[in-house]
N, C-alpha and C positions, 0 to 999 in steps of 0.2 A: 487303584482299581479302574480309574478312567482309562489308563493306558492299556490294561488287559482287555477291557471291553472294546476299545478301539481296534486293537490288533486282532481280536476275535470276530469283529464285525457284528457285535451285539450292542444294541442301544437300550436305553432305559425303557423305551416304548415296547420293547420285546418282552418285558416283565420276566427277565431271567435273573434268578437270585445270584448274589455275589459268590456264595459258596460253590455254586455250580461252575461259574466262570473260573474261579480260582482252582477248582478241582480239574477242570479240563486243561489248564495250563500247568498243572502240578506245581503250584506255588504255595508255600506255607502261609498261614495267617499272619497278618501284619503285627499283631500283638506279640507273637513269638519272636518275630524278627527284631522288634524293638527291644524286648528283654535281652535278646542275644547281644545286640549292640551295646546296651547299657552295661552288661556284665563284661563285655570285651574291654570297654573303657575302664571299668573298675579294676580289672586285672592289670591293665597297663599302669594305672596310677599306683596300685599296691606294689608293683615291682620297682618303683622309683626309690631313690634313697630317702631316708627319713627327713633330711633337711631340705628336700625339694618343696617349692612353693605350693604346688597343687596338693601334695600330701599333707602339708601343714594346714591347708584350708579345710580338710576333712575334720580336723580336731578343734576348729574354732568353736567356742561356746556360742550358742544361739540365745536369743532373748526369751524371756519367759512367755509362754503362750497364754492367751486369754481363754475365756470360756468357750464351750462348744467343741466341735470336732476339730482336732488339729489338722493343719494343712499337710498334704502329702509332700514329703521332700524327696529329692533324688536318692538320698541314702536309704530312706525307708523303702523305696521301690527296689533298690538293689538288695536290701536285706530280705525282702519278700521273695524276690526272684531266686536268691541263693537258697532260701528255705524250701522253696518248691522243688529245686533240683538237688537238694541235699548237699550243698557245698559249704565249705568253711573258708575263713580268711587265709589260712595257710596254703590252701590249694592253689591260690593265685600266684604263688611264687614260682611254680613250675609252668612255664608258658605252654609247652606242647600239651601237657595233661589238661591244663585249664581250657585251652581252645577245643580240645576233644570233648570235654565235659559240658561246655556251654553251647556247642554247635547245634543248631536246629537244621537238620537236613530237610530239603524240600521233599514232599511226598513223591514217591516214584510211581 
């Protein structure tokens, strides 16, 4: 955000909202870009062979969680992102289709 403000000549003293600055440069919100990157990495991992180290790490059992709200893991974030977009694990096997489905185009 700092870079966008700098290139637009807008300072914090101008009291211009981030949404306005982002809209004037036609840039997607950072949360959408983060979820896109997370799903892109997930697709990369899922296309690996089953005996690959990274894919084995996804199936490692975790320790029993204590009381209270469970901590958010990378995998829970991925599952939430996939649910929002209506994706399934099998979709990740076809790279072109997967990239088309997870891509967040910048607003025009």
